[in-house]
matplotlib code that plots the C-alpha trace (Angstrom):
import matplotlib.pyplot as plt

x = [31.9, 28.3, 25.7, 23.2, 19.7, 18.2, 14.5, 11.8, 8.7, 5.5, 2.9, 5.2, 7.8, 6.0, 2.3, 0.3, -1.7, -3.0, -4.7, -7.9, -10.2, -13.9, -16.0, -13.3, -10.7, -12.8, -12.5, -9.2, -9.0, -6.2, -6.9, -4.9, -5.0, -5.3, -4.6, -6.4, -4.6, -4.2, -4.5, -4.6, -1.0, -0.2, 1.4, 3.5, 0.9, -1.5, 1.2, 2.2, -1.4, -1.7, 1.4, 0.2, -3.1, -1.2, 0.8, -2.5, -4.1, -1.1, 1.0, 3.1, 4.1, 6.2, 5.4, 7.5, 8.2, 11.2, 12.7, 15.6, 17.7, 18.5, 20.5, 19.7, 16.0, 14.1, 11.6, 9.0, 9.7, 7.1, 8.7, 8.1, 10.5, 12.6, 13.8, 14.7, 13.8, 10.4, 9.5, 10.1, 10.1, 7.9, 9.5, 7.1, 8.4, 6.5, 7.3, 5.8, 3.8, 5.5, 5.9, 9.1, 10.3, 14.0, 15.1, 16.8, 13.4, 11.7, 14.4, 13.9, 10.2, 8.3, 4.8, 5.2, 6.3, 3.4, 1.0, 2.3, 2.1, -1.5, -2.6, -1.0, -2.4, -5.9, -5.5, -3.8, -4.6, -7.6, -8.2, -10.0, -9.4, -10.0, -10.4, -8.1, -8.6, -9.7, -6.8]
y = [-6.9, -8.0, -5.4, -6.3, -4.9, -3.6, -4.2, -2.4, -4.3, -2.7, -3.0, -2.5, 0.0, 1.6, 2.3, 1.4, 4.6, 6.8, 10.2, 10.7, 13.6, 14.0, 16.7, 18.0, 18.2, 20.0, 17.2, 15.3, 12.1, 9.8, 6.1, 3.3, -0.4, -2.6, -6.3, -9.1, -10.4, -13.9, -13.6, -16.5, -17.1, -16.2, -18.8, -18.2, -19.4, -16.6, -14.0, -15.0, -14.8, -11.4, -10.1, -11.5, -9.7, -6.5, -7.1, -7.5, -4.5, -2.2, -3.4, -0.2, -0.3, -3.5, -5.4, -8.4, -10.9, -12.8, -14.6, -13.0, -14.1, -11.6, -12.6, -16.2, -15.9, -16.2, -13.5, -13.1, -9.7, -7.6, -4.8, -2.4, -1.8, 0.3, -0.1, 3.0, 5.3, 5.9, 2.2, 0.6, -3.2, -5.1, -8.1, -10.8, -13.5, -16.6, -18.4, -16.0, -13.7, -10.5, -7.7, -5.6, -2.6, -1.7, 1.0, 3.0, 3.6, 4.5, 7.0, 8.8, 8.4, 7.5, 8.5, 6.6, 3.5, 3.8, 4.2, 1.3, -0.9, 0.3, -0.5, -4.0, -4.8, -3.9, -6.3, -9.2, -9.3, -9.7, -6.6, -3.3, 0.3, 2.7, 6.5, 7.9, 11.7, 14.5, 16.7]
z = [-9.9, -9.4, -8.7, -6.0, -6.3, -3.0, -3.0, -1.1, 0.0, -1.5, 1.3, 4.2, 3.2, 0.2, 0.3, -2.9, -3.4, -6.2, -6.4, -8.4, -9.1, -9.6, -11.3, -13.6, -10.9, -8.3, -5.8, -5.3, -3.4, -2.3, -2.7, -1.0, -1.8, 1.2, 0.5, 2.3, 5.3, 3.9, 0.1, -2.3, -3.5, -7.0, -9.3, -12.3, -14.8, -13.6, -13.7, -17.3, -18.4, -16.8, -18.6, -21.9, -21.4, -20.8, -24.0, -26.0, -24.3, -24.7, -27.6, -27.8, -24.1, -24.5, -21.3, -20.6, -17.9, -16.7, -13.7, -11.8, -8.9, -6.2, -3.1, -3.7, -4.2, -7.4, -8.4, -11.1, -12.7, -14.6, -16.6, -19.5, -22.4, -22.6, -19.1, -17.3, -14.4, -16.0, -16.1, -12.7, -12.5, -10.1, -8.4, -7.1, -4.7, -5.6, -2.4, 0.1, -2.3, -1.3, -3.9, -4.2, -6.3, -6.5, -4.2, -6.9, -8.6, -5.4, -4.5, -7.9, -8.5, -5.3, -6.6, -9.9, -8.0, -5.7, -8.5, -10.5, -7.4, -6.9, -10.5, -10.5, -7.1, -8.2, -11.1, -9.4, -5.7, -3.5, -1.4, -1.4, -2.3, 0.5, 0.1, 2.7, 2.5, 0.3, -0.9]

ax = plt.figure().add_subplot(projection="3d")
ax.plot(x, y, z, "-o")
ax.set_aspect("equal")
plt.show()
């Protein structure tokens, strides 16, 4: 029996957001990453260089990359070792540039998945960070 991974699209079904504080936690803000409407497409060489920079910057985290086929499409996968519910994988479709996270991770840890998508989008995509509201 082959298990099929259900993927959730990051900027449509899952919002890439993070909370931050200022003045020792006195003011809390929610920030959202808004990608450009027509971003420059990512190629696999850029993504491999990005993962290698993460490996150099955080050697204990164990970042790795691979290619995985889901429902007939090939995805570039960025993950951390050891894999588990604390380390969701990020699937990037190289053909249309869409980002996905497996639904099983989003169901268990939606805030963590949103934060990871926010951080990776800040590093890789063209866009802007918008402060949505004060908490």
